N, C-alpha and C positions, 0 to 999 in steps of 0.2 A: 371543747375548746370554747372561748369566750365565756368563761366562769364570771361570777359576780365578784371576784376578786378585785378589789380596785387597785389600780395601777397605781405605783409610787411615783415621784417626781421622775422625770425623764433623766434629769441632770442633777446630781446631789451637790450641792454648794455648802461645803465643811467649813465651820470657823469664819464666817465673813468678816472681815476687818472692821475696827472701828474706824468711822468716816471722819476724816478732819476738814475743815472748811477753807476753802481758796477763794481767788477772785473769781473762779469760774462756778462755785457753788461747792456742794459737798463732793468728795471725792473718795471712792471706796480704797481701803488698803489691799495690796497684793495678800495672797493667801501664803501662809507660812507652809512651807513642804512638809517640814519634820512633824509638823501636827497631823497635817492631813495622812501622810504615811502611817504615822501611829495609829491614829484613829480607824483607818481602813485596813490596819494590819497589811500593809503592802509592802513585801520583802521578797517575794520570788520574782525573778526578773526575766524578762524575754526581749531580746535584742531584736528591735523592728527595722534597724537599717534606716536608709535615707528615704526621707519622705517630704512632702509639701504640707504643711500645716498652717491651717487659718489663724491669723494674729488674734483673734477674738476668743480662741481657746487656750491661749496662753494666760494662765491666771493667777499665776505665782513663781516664786524663785526658791532657789537652794541657798539660804544664808544672808541674801541681800533684799527681803522684802520690807526692810524698812527704809530702803534707800530709794525706792520708786513708788510713783503713787499707781493705781489701778490701771492707768493707761499707760505704764510705762516711763512716764514722765521724770526726770531726777528731780529730787525734792531740793536738792541745794541749787540755788539760783546762779551761782557764779559760773563763768565762762568752762566749759569743758574741752578741752582741744581734741581729746581722743574720739569724743562724739562728734565733735564738727570735721574731724578729718573722715569719719566713716561715712557721714552724711554726705560730703562732697563726693567723695569715691562712688558711693551708691547712687547719687544722682547724675553722676557721669557714667553710669554703667558698668562700672567695674565688678567683675566677679568678687563676690565674697564667700569665704568659706561657710559651711552650713553651721548653725547654732546647735548645741546640744542640750537636748530636753529629757527630762523625766515625764513618763505618762501614767497617771492614776486614771482609770476609766477614760472619762470623755475629757478631763484636763491635762494641761501641760504645765511643767514648772522648769525654768531655764537653770541650767547647769552651767552653762558658758555662752556668752553672746548678748549680755543685757544691751549693749549699746547698739548692737545690729539691730535687735528688737525694736529699741528706741528709735532708730533711724528708719527703719521700715514702716512705723506708725506714722511718724511725721512727715514723711513722703507719700503717705495715702495709700500705701500698698495694703493688701488684704490677707497675704500668705507670706510665708517663708521656708526655704528649705531648713532643713533639720535631721540631724542624727538623734535617733529615740530609742532610748530604753523604757520599756514598759514593766511597772511595778504592779503585779496581779493582785487585786484585792482579796484578803484573806478572811476578812471580818464576815460572820454568818448574817446575810439579811436577804430579802426577796430581790432587791435590786442587783446585788452582788451575784447571786445565783444566775439571774437572768443574763448579766453582763458577760459572766464566764462561760455561759452555753452560747451566747452570741459569737463571741470570738472564738472558741473551740470549734464551732461549725466553719466559720469564715476560714481559719487556719487549716482544718483538716480538707476542705474543698480546695484549698489553694486561692481563694477570691480575694479580691482586693477591696471590696465593698462588703460592709456588715449589714446582713438583712436584720431588720428591726421587728422582731415578734415580741409582743407583749406579755405573753404567758411561758410559764417555764413548761419543759418536758415537753415540746412541740417540735423542736428540731429534728427529731427522729422520723417525723413525717417527710420532711424536706430531704433527710439522708434516703428514706426509701426511694423517693421519685428520682434521686439521682443515680441509685443502684438499679432500678428499673429500665432508666434511661440507658445506663450503661450496657445493660445486657442487651438492649435493642440496638445498640450501635454495633456492638460485638456481632451480633447475627447479621447485621446489614452490610459491615464492611469486611467481616471475616478477619478482623485484628482483635488482639486483646488490648482494649484502652484500659489505663488504671483509672482509680476513682477521681482523680484531679480532672484527668483528660474529661471522663464523663461530665463532670461537674462544671468545666468551663462551657462546655457545648449546651448543658442545661440550661445554666444562666443566662447565656447568649440567645437560645432559640426557642426557650419554653418559659422559664422565668420572667425574662427581661419584657417580652411582648403583652403577657397578661398582666404583670405590675404597673407598664405603661399606661395600657388600656384602663385599669383600675383608677390610676393616678389621673388620667385625662379626664376622666367621668365624674371626678370629684365625688365619688361613691364614699369615700371615708368621712365626709363630713355628716353623714347619717348616722356614724358610728363615734360618738364622743369617746376619746381615750383610747382609740385603736387606731392602727397604722395601716397603711396600704398594703404592707408585707402580711398583717394579719388577714385582712380580706383576700390576699393572694392565698394563702393557706386554707381559708375556709372554702373559697369557690373551688380551687384544684381538687381539695380532697373529697368534697362532695360530688363534683363531677367526675374525677378519674380514679377516685379509690373505694369510696365506701358503697357506691351503687345504691344510695338510698334515695326514695322518693323524695322530690324537692316539693316544696309548698311556698316557693316565692315567685312563682308566675312563670308563664311560658316564654319562648323566645331565646333562653340560653343556649339550647342546642344549637339553634342556626348559626349562634356565634363562637361558642366554645364547644367543639364536639366532646362525645363522652370519652374518647381514647385520646391520652396525652400526646402519643406521637401523630395523631391526625391533627391534632391542634398545632404541632411542630410545623408538620407540612404546609398546613394553610397560613399561616403567619410568615413561611418563608416567600410567599406571594405578594406581600405587602412591604413597604416601607415603612421606617416609624411613623412618619407622618401620615401615613395611609392607613393605620391601625384604625378598625372599625369602633365606633362608639358605644359603650355600654348602656344604651336606652333604646327606649321603643315608645311609640305613640300607643295610647289606650283611648279609644273612642267609645263613649256610652250616652245612653239617654237616661233622662231623668223624668218620670211622671210625677207631677206635683199637684196636691189639692191646696187651695188657698181661700182666704176669705175674700169674696167677692171686692169689697171696698178697698183692698189692699193689691188688687191684682196689678193695675198699671205701675204701681210704686215697685213691685216685686219684679216685674218684668225689665224695668230701667236698671235696678241694681245688680239683675244678673248679666245684663248686656255689658254692663261696667268691667266684669269679670274677664280677664285676657283667655281663661280657659273656654269660656262659654262661647260657642260658635253660631247657636241659633237658638231662639226663644217663639213657642208658638200657642197662642190663646185657642183652646178647642172647646166644643160644646160636648157634653156627656159626663160620664163618671169621672173624667180627669180634666183638670182646670188648665194645666200648663203642661207642654212638651219643652224640654230642653235637651240640646245635643252640647257635649262638650268633649273636649280632647285634653288629656293629660300626657306628661310626659313622665314616664319612670325608669328607674333604674333596674336591672336585671334580677335583683334579689328582693324586690318588692312585690307583693301580690297584687293582682289587678283590683282584688276586694279590699284589700287594705288600703290602698290608695284612694280608690273612689270613696270608700267609707270616709276617710279622713277628710276629703275635699267637701262630701256632703254636709258632714255635720259641722265643718268649720264655717262653710261660706253660705251653704243654702238652708239649713234647718235652722238656724239661727236669726233669718229674717223673719222681722215681724209680719203675721199673718200665713204664715206657712203652717199649714195643719199637719201634712204628710206627705212622704215621697216615696218612691219606688225608682230603683235603678236598673237598666236593662243593659247589659253588654252584649252586642252583636255577636253571631256565632259566623256566619258566612256572610259576608257583605258583597253587594254589586253596585255599582252606579255608573251613570253616563253623564257627560257634559253635554249641556244644552246650549245652542248657540244663541247668542243676543243680536239685537238690532243696534 
């Protein structure tokens, strides 16, 4: 997992139309469905039925891409009676039939319902009901391989949401989790649940809690190009499947038990708002040797750092003792975090000659009353 293969753009934008200039500035043309379909070799179809589609993901049209601009505003400026009637009806809350769309990967193209899309946009709506026929991409590419793996896993598991892994050949690991969870449920309930039933419970009680915790922690910001689901896979496999020794610090066992079903039981005690944070405090001490003439200046600079709690000037082989507290995620080692902080904010201070860091093992403290 997490190879050096560079991830391609998440959404492929094929054949961007030439821009025209209007009173509102350059406006991109709609995409031509025929050209995108040909380029993607998207001819095998799957009926996706009725769904709500974000209007921003409707990027083109079948046969009428020259009649509307990129925001589905008619290029002709004369009064359009049909459009005005639809606008009035939608504004009054009248139910309208769903539009018909072709889907190619993450993009949608209007087959029927251009004026309904135009009216919905003009009314400030963000989505629209649509009947969808998806055309699966057949062109060989990394992006297409990954996309087909995503929707194959989603459809076989009967899920409504797509899990966003960024490397191919990894969904088998999630399938293994679902099968193991299904076996557990069968033993626990005495019933024979099928794969989709096991997947629904896995998604609700195992995947969603851990993915939510990862998302809330903003851990993904430390892994450019990766997704929350990538980190879910990494953590869950190393915690529940591989049995490998970890090198990313202590604390994760208290938050995420080594057993997947134990994690499920633990998360059942929380509401979504109560899920624990995937962070912990790291308190450490730095022993610094500094040039005497810079000692006061260094102390002042250190006290300006939010992470530094105390600075003490002492006599002996050490000049300064610094107490600091850092917050780290559960995948970062203490040593890595402390080293980064020390070399970024301390060792670069003018007058610092050397440093040594100490991480407490067992700590005890007591509060002292003040007057």
